[in-house]
N, C-alpha and C positions, 0 to 999 in steps of 0.2 A: 724639726726633726722629731719623729715619733719615738717615744720611749722604747717601743718594742720593735725596732728595726733589727729583727733577728730572723734570718733565713734558715729555719729548722730543716726544711727540705734539702736545701743546698748542703747543709752540714751533714745530714743523714746520708745523702748521696756520696759525699766525700769519703765516708767510712763504710759504705755498703758491703765491701768485701772483708771488712774487719769488725764484726760485731762485738768482739771482746774489747777492742780498743775503744769503740764507740761507747760501750757501756762504762768503761773505765773513765773516759773523759767526762761523761755526764755525771757520774758519781762524784768525781773530784770537784767539778764545778759546783754541784749542789752542796758539797761540804765546805769548800774553800771560799766561794764567793761571799757567803754571809760573814766569814772571818775578815775578808778584805773590806766589806762595808763597815764593820766595826772598827777596823784599823783606820779607815778614812775618817770616820766620825771622831775618833779619839785624836787623830793627828790634826784635824781641823780645829777641834776644841782647844788644843794646846798650841796651835799655830806652828806645828812642827813640819816644816816644808820637806825635810828629808824623808820623813815617814809618809807624807802625802805622796811624794814622788814615787816611792817604792810601791806603795799600794796601788797607785794608778797604773804604774808600769805593769804590774802583775795582771791587773784587770784588762789592760790593753792586749796583752799577750793571749790570755785565755779567751777574751772576746773575739780576737782574730781567728782563733781556732774554731770557734763556734759560729763564725760568720755573723756576729752581732755588731753590725756597723755603728749603731748608736753608742754602744758601750765603748767601742774602739775610739770613736771620735771624741767622746767626752773624756775618756781616760787619758788620751793623748793631750787634750787641752788642759786637763788638770795637772798632768805631769809637767807640761811646759810652764804653766803658771807657778807651780811649786818650785821648779828649778830657777825661776826668775824671782822667787821669794815674794810673789804677788798674792798675798793671802786674801786680799779683797776679791780677786778673780777666782781663787779657789773657793771662797765662800759662796760665790754665785754658781760655779760649775758643779761642785761636789753634790749638792742636792739633786741636780738633774742626773748625774752619773748614778747615784744610788737608786733613783727611780728606774733608770734603764737596766741596771744590774738586777734589781728585783723582778722586773718584767721577764728577763731571761731566766732567772731562777724559777719563776712560776711556769714558764713554758717548758723548761727542762723537767720540772717535777710533774707536770701534766703528762708529758710524754712518757716518763718513767712509770707513772701510775697506770697508764693505758697499756704499757708493755707488760706489766705485772711482774 
């Protein structure tokens, strides 16, 4: 799975009639996704499965909104592993999830910069 399985065109088409909502979603993602990454890193470091599950769940939801399939798949896998208290699986999946989220953040920021 590519880290940047993110269909920006599909996302933009979904909100073509609502540019205000589109802008709000992109702004929220650019702001909140780095916070979720930090939460994942902290929770993984402390082996806090409940926090891992919450952060992953949040990323799965926002990833779905953005049509970021890699984020959704990895976040769901992280959430499932965390719910099963499988910290070894979380330790394998979370770094991949972080790479995928950062790729989407980069794509969102590039789009927002181009839009001015």
